[in-house]
C-alpha positions in Angstrom: 37.1 -19.3 15.5 37.6 -18.7 19.2 39.6 -20.8 21.6 37.4 -23.8 22.3 35.4 -23.6 25.6 33.0 -26.0 27.2 29.5 -24.3 27.0 26.3 -25.2 28.7 22.9 -24.0 27.4 19.7 -24.4 29.3 16.7 -24.7 27.1 16.3 -26.7 23.8 13.8 -24.3 22.3 14.3 -22.3 19.2 16.9 -19.8 20.7 18.8 -22.5 22.6 19.0 -24.7 19.5 20.2 -21.9 17.1 22.7 -20.6 19.7 24.1 -24.2 19.9 24.7 -24.1 16.1 26.4 -20.7 16.2 28.7 -21.8 19.1 29.6 -25.1 17.5 30.6 -23.1 14.4 32.9 -21.1 16.7 34.6 -24.3 17.8 33.1 -24.8 21.2 31.9 -28.0 22.9 28.2 -27.5 23.6 25.7 -29.2 25.9 22.0 -28.3 25.8 19.9 -29.2 28.8 16.1 -29.4 28.9 13.8 -30.7 31.6 11.3 -31.9 29.1 11.5 -35.1 27.0 12.8 -34.8 23.5 10.1 -32.8 21.6 10.8 -34.9 18.5 9.1 -37.8 20.3 6.1 -35.8 21.6 2.8 -34.7 20.2 2.7 -30.9 20.6 0.8 -29.6 23.6 -1.8 -27.3 22.2 -0.1 -24.2 23.7 1.5 -22.9 20.5 1.0 -19.6 18.8 2.2 -20.2 15.2 5.4 -18.2 14.5 5.9 -15.5 11.9 9.5 -15.4 10.7 10.6 -12.0 9.4 13.8 -10.3 8.2 15.6 -10.5 11.5 15.0 -14.2 11.9 16.0 -14.9 8.3 19.2 -13.0 8.7 20.2 -15.2 11.7 19.3 -18.4 9.7 21.1 -17.1 6.6 24.4 -16.6 8.5 24.7 -20.3 9.3 23.3 -21.5 5.9 20.0 -23.1 7.1 17.4 -20.6 5.7 16.5 -22.9 2.8 15.8 -25.8 5.0 13.6 -23.8 7.3 11.8 -21.8 4.6 10.7 -25.2 3.1 8.6 -25.6 6.2 7.0 -22.1 6.1 4.2 -20.3 4.2 4.6 -16.7 3.1 1.9 -14.3 4.4 1.9 -11.0 2.5 -1.2 -9.5 4.1 -3.7 -9.5 6.9 -7.2 -10.8 6.1 -9.5 -8.8 8.4 -12.9 -10.5 9.1 -15.3 -7.8 10.2 -18.8 -8.9 11.2 -21.4 -8.4 8.4 -18.8 -7.1 6.0 -16.7 -8.7 3.2 -13.2 -9.8 4.2 -10.7 -6.8 3.9 -7.1 -7.4 2.9 -4.3 -5.2 4.3 -0.9 -5.8 2.7 2.1 -5.8 5.1 4.6 -4.1 2.9 5.8 -3.6 -0.6 5.2 -6.2 -3.3 7.2 -9.3 -2.6 7.5 -8.5 1.2 6.0 -11.2 3.4 6.2 -12.7 6.9 6.3 -16.5 7.0 4.0 -18.7 9.0 5.6 -21.8 10.6 4.5 -24.2 13.3 6.5 -23.8 16.5 6.7 -27.6 17.0 7.8 -28.3 13.5 10.5 -25.6 13.6 11.7 -26.6 17.0 12.2 -30.3 16.0 14.0 -29.2 12.8 16.3 -26.9 14.8 17.3 -29.6 17.2 18.1 -31.9 14.3 20.3 -29.3 12.7 22.1 -28.5 16.0 22.8 -32.2 16.6 24.1 -32.4 13.0 26.6 -29.7 14.0 27.7 -31.8 17.0 25.7 -30.2 19.8 24.9 -32.6 22.7 21.3 -32.5 23.8 20.5 -33.8 27.3 16.8 -34.2 27.7 14.8 -34.9 30.9 17.6 -33.3 32.9 16.4 -30.8 35.4 18.7 -27.8 36.2 17.9 -26.8 39.8 20.7 -24.3 40.5 23.7 -22.6 39.0 26.9 -21.2 40.5 27.2 -17.9 38.6 30.8 -17.2 39.7 32.0 -20.7 38.8 29.7 -21.5 35.8 28.5 -24.7 37.3 25.0 -26.2 36.6 23.5 -28.4 39.2 21.2 -31.2 37.9 19.2 -33.9 39.6 15.8 -35.6 40.0 14.7 -33.3 42.8 15.7 -29.9 44.1 15.9 -31.4 47.6 18.1 -34.4 46.8 21.8 -34.6 46.1 22.5 -32.5 43.0 25.2 -33.3 40.5 27.6 -30.5 39.5 28.1 -29.9 35.8 31.1 -27.5 35.3 31.4 -25.2 32.3 33.5 -22.3 31.0 30.3 -20.5 29.9 26.6 -20.9 30.5 23.7 -19.4 28.5 20.2 -19.3 30.0 17.9 -19.8 27.0 15.2 -21.4 29.2 12.3 -19.1 28.6 10.2 -16.6 30.4 10.5 -18.4 33.7 14.2 -19.1 33.4 15.9 -21.0 36.2 19.2 -19.2 35.4 17.6 -15.8 35.7 15.9 -16.9 38.9 19.3 -17.4 40.4 20.5 -14.1 39.1 17.5 -12.4 40.6 18.9 -13.3 44.1 22.0 -11.2 43.3 22.5 -7.7 44.6 21.6 -4.9 42.1 19.5 -7.1 39.8 16.4 -5.4 38.5 13.4 -7.4 37.4 9.8 -6.9 36.5 7.0 -9.0 35.1 3.7 -7.8 33.8 0.8 -10.1 32.9 -1.9 -9.0 30.5 -5.5 -9.5 31.7 -5.9 -11.3 28.4 -5.0 -15.0 28.0 -5.0 -17.2 24.9 -6.1 -20.6 23.8 -5.1 -22.6 20.7 -7.7 -23.9 18.3 -7.6 -25.2 14.8 -9.2 -25.3 11.3 -8.5 -28.6 9.6 -7.6 -28.9 5.9 -10.1 -29.6 3.2 -10.0 -33.0 1.4 -6.7 -33.1 -0.5 -4.9 -30.9 2.1 -6.1 -27.6 0.6 -6.7 -24.6 2.8 -10.3 -23.4 3.6 -9.2 -19.8 3.5 -6.6 -17.7 1.7 -3.3 -19.4 2.7 -1.1 -16.4 2.2 -2.8 -14.2 4.8 -2.7 -13.9 8.5 -6.4 -14.0 9.3 -7.8 -11.7 12.1 -11.3 -11.5 13.5 -11.0 -8.2 15.6 -13.8 -7.9 18.2 -12.6 -5.2 20.5 -11.3 -6.7 23.8 -11.0 -10.1 22.2 -10.0 -11.5 18.8 -9.3 -14.7 16.9 -6.3 -15.1 14.6 -5.4 -17.9 12.2 -2.1 -18.8 10.6 -1.7 -21.3 7.8 0.2 -24.6 8.0 1.8 -26.6 5.1 -0.7 -29.5 5.6 -3.7 -27.3 4.7 -4.7 -26.6 8.3 -4.7 -23.3 10.2 -3.5 -22.9 13.7 -5.9 -20.5 15.4 -5.5 -18.5 18.6 -8.3 -17.0 20.7 -7.1 -14.0 22.7 -9.6 -13.1 25.4 -9.8 -11.5 28.9 -9.8 -14.0 31.8 -12.7 -12.3 33.5 -15.6 -10.1 32.4 -18.5 -10.2 30.1 -16.8 -11.9 27.1 -14.1 -13.9 28.8 -12.7 -17.4 29.4 -14.4 -17.3 32.8 -17.8 -17.1 31.2 -17.3 -19.8 28.6 -17.7 -22.7 31.0 -20.2 -24.9 29.1 -20.3 -26.4 25.6 -23.5 -24.5 24.8 -22.0 -21.2 25.8 -18.9 -21.8 23.7 -21.0 -22.8 20.7 -23.3 -19.7 21.1 -20.3 -17.4 21.5 -18.5 -18.5 18.4 -21.8 -18.5 16.4 -22.4 -14.9 17.5 -18.9 -13.4 17.0 -17.2 -15.8 14.5 -20.0 -17.1 12.4 -18.1 -17.1 9.2 -15.5 -19.5 10.5 -17.1 -21.6 13.2 -18.5 -24.0 10.5 -14.9 -24.8 9.6 -13.9 -25.8 13.2 -15.4 -29.2 13.7 -13.2 -29.9 16.8 -14.0 -26.6 18.4 -15.7 -27.9 21.6 -13.1 -30.7 22.1 -10.2 -28.4 21.6 -11.6 -25.5 23.7 -11.9 -27.7 26.8 -8.9 -29.8 26.2 -6.3 -27.1 25.4 -5.0 -24.9 28.2 -5.7 -21.2 28.7 -2.3 -19.7 28.8 -1.0 -16.4 30.0 0.8 -13.5 28.3 3.7 -11.9 30.1 6.2 -9.2 29.5 9.5 -9.6 31.4 12.3 -7.1 31.8 15.5 -7.5 33.7 19.1 -6.3 34.0 21.9 -7.1 34.0 21.7 -10.0 31.5 25.2 -11.3 32.3 27.1 -12.4 35.5 30.8 -12.8 36.2 31.6 -12.8 32.5 30.6 -16.4 32.5 26.8 -16.5 32.5 24.4 -14.8 30.1 20.6 -14.7 29.5 19.3 -14.8 25.9 15.9 -14.8 24.2 12.8 -14.9 26.4 14.9 -15.5 29.5 16.2 -11.9 29.1 13.1 -10.2 27.6 9.9 -12.1 27.2 7.3 -10.1 25.2 3.7 -10.5 24.2 3.3 -12.0 20.7 1.3 -9.3 18.9 4.2 -8.0 16.7 5.3 -11.5 15.8 8.8 -10.6 17.1 9.4 -13.0 20.0 11.4 -15.5 18.1 12.9 -12.9 15.7 14.4 -10.8 18.5 15.8 -14.0 20.1 17.4 -14.9 16.9 18.7 -11.4 16.5 20.3 -11.7 20.0 22.3 -14.5 18.6 23.3 -12.6 15.5 24.5 -9.7 17.6 26.3 -12.0 20.0 28.1 -13.6 17.1 29.1 -10.3 15.6 30.7 -9.3 19.0 32.5 -12.7 19.1 34.0 -11.9 15.7 34.9 -8.4 16.9 36.4 -9.3 20.3 37.7 -12.8 19.9 38.3 -14.5 23.2 37.5 -11.4 25.3 34.3 -12.6 26.8 34.2 -9.7 29.2 33.9 -7.2 26.3 31.5 -9.5 24.4 29.1 -9.7 27.3 29.3 -6.0 28.2 28.6 -4.9 24.6 25.9 -7.6 24.1 23.9 -6.3 27.0 24.5 -2.6 26.1 23.3 -3.1 22.6 20.4 -5.5 23.1 18.7 -4.2 26.3 17.3 -0.9 24.8 16.0 -2.8 21.8 14.4 -5.4 23.9 12.6 -2.8 25.9 11.5 -1.0 22.7 10.0 -4.2 21.1 8.2 -5.0 24.3 6.4 -1.6 24.1 5.7 -2.1 20.3 4.3 -5.5 20.9 1.9 -4.3 23.6 0.7 -1.4 21.4 0.1 -3.8 18.5 -2.4 -5.8 20.5 -4.7 -2.7 20.5 -4.2 -2.3 16.8 -5.0 -5.9 16.0 -7.9 -6.4 18.3 -9.9 -3.2 17.6 -8.3 -0.7 15.2 -8.1 -3.0 12.2 -11.9 -2.9 12.1 -12.0 0.9 12.3 -12.6 2.8 9.1 -10.6 5.8 10.1 -7.7 3.6 11.1 -7.8 2.0 7.7 -7.9 5.4 6.0 -4.9 6.4 8.1 -3.0 3.4 6.8 -3.9 4.3 3.2 -2.5 7.8 3.7 0.7 6.4 5.1 1.1 3.9 2.4 0.5 6.4 -0.4 3.0 8.9 1.2 5.7 6.2 1.8 5.4 5.0 -1.8 5.9 8.6 -3.1 8.6 9.5 -0.6 10.3 6.2 0.4 13.4 8.2 1.6 11.3 10.2 4.0 8.7 7.7 5.4 8.9 4.0 6.2 5.8 2.6 8.0 6.5 1.4 11.5 5.4 -2.2 10.7 7.8 -2.3 7.7 10.7 -0.9 9.8 10.2 -3.5 12.5 9.4 -6.4 10.2 11.3 -6.0 7.0 14.5 -4.3 8.1 17.2 -4.9 10.8 17.1 -1.3 12.0 17.3 -1.2 15.8 14.0 -1.7 17.5 14.7 1.4 19.6 15.0 3.5 16.4 11.8 2.0 15.1 10.0 3.0 18.3 11.4 6.5 18.1 10.4 7.0 14.4 7.1 5.4 15.0 6.2 7.9 17.8 7.2 10.7 15.4 5.1 9.4 12.6 2.1 8.8 15.0 2.2 12.5 16.1 2.2 13.6 12.5 -0.6 11.3 11.5 -2.7 12.3 14.5 -2.6 15.9 13.1 -3.3 14.8 9.6 -6.4 12.8 10.7 -7.8 16.0 12.3 -7.9 17.8 9.0 -11.3 18.8 7.8 -12.8 16.4 5.2 -9.8 14.1 5.5 -12.0 11.3 4.0 -12.1 13.3 0.8 -8.7 14.9 0.8 -6.7 11.8 1.8 -4.9 11.4 -1.5 -4.5 15.1 -2.3 -1.5 17.3 -2.8 -2.6 19.3 0.2 -2.2 16.3 2.6 1.1 15.3 1.1 2.5 18.8 1.5 1.3 18.9 5.1 3.1 15.7 6.0 6.3 17.0 4.3 6.0 20.3 6.3 5.6 18.5 9.6 8.5 16.2 8.8 10.8 19.2 8.0 9.8 20.8 11.4 10.4 17.6 13.4 
């Protein structure tokens, strides 16, 4: 354990709560601030994309011994269920037998994480607005209004875990030599739902992530323990098929009947939810440095918000904590070295997963319905099964290993170039499982 310090964390979300557990285990006094009321006393807001916990997330939970409690709240999904119009549902397995990602409600998980952090001794301070921070002195300034007298809250260390629009990062942005960018997709999202059958059974296969790919827009559905599904409609803000156009009940009903006919019958609250739940934005945020004066650090979305299409937002945030803890074990009380190495190791990986997440949007929304794309995946799967030491599919590397995201991106680009060539072969539809194709891949790998 380290020499105890007084640590302030802004943000009681998933990353902030898990970080509190880790820091308490290191012997520190931890306060967690959040401007919102205690989420455990709230009904969730209708802005959630269900989470998919994968290997990196489980590793972080394993280290502090809470995986079993969290896994009890989750449902394994070992495949995509792809709903193409006028065709049977097509199943695409994520990895090898036994490999799965786990669906879990953001609200349910967040409440449980706060409970577990409090059990460790972390002090949560809800409905407390942090308006400013002294980076050089590690002082948070709280109060009812930004324009009234602010109360200083001094700490030895401060972690900004307060999300994509972090107040801590906002202050760091005003520093010299701070680089920052944000990029919004022209696509937004809206949460919808499919209720359970009588007896809390699921209306569709519960061990699948369901996707209705429709080109520039798509619907996804992830299972919940109570038999329901949390659905998310991803759609452009403007244009022919857009949120802008769906401005009446009749238009919404007609749109879903046209594009999602196989599921609209299972969405009795569609109209109410569509107009009640907000249309939310999708943003990628990059910045550096992530630390200031060896006293303040950004973590999770505050440092690297990404779009959700690889299911890695929470997983990378949890991995930030795993790496930070490894550096604490390595450097002891040398926080200067901890922060320097933390940023050096995590920044390239955050940039890589941001790129991977953006690319996966195109795959999920349009390519999953393309026959040549599906053939491409079959070829990759066959080759990787025969030569596991030479080829690991990109999705498996990102989702089922802890290999650096930057390495996954590099290997993914190499594999893409090879598969682009393979798919140009004459009669590939007939040759796909032949010795000729296998040898061609091996040749290109040897030349790379």
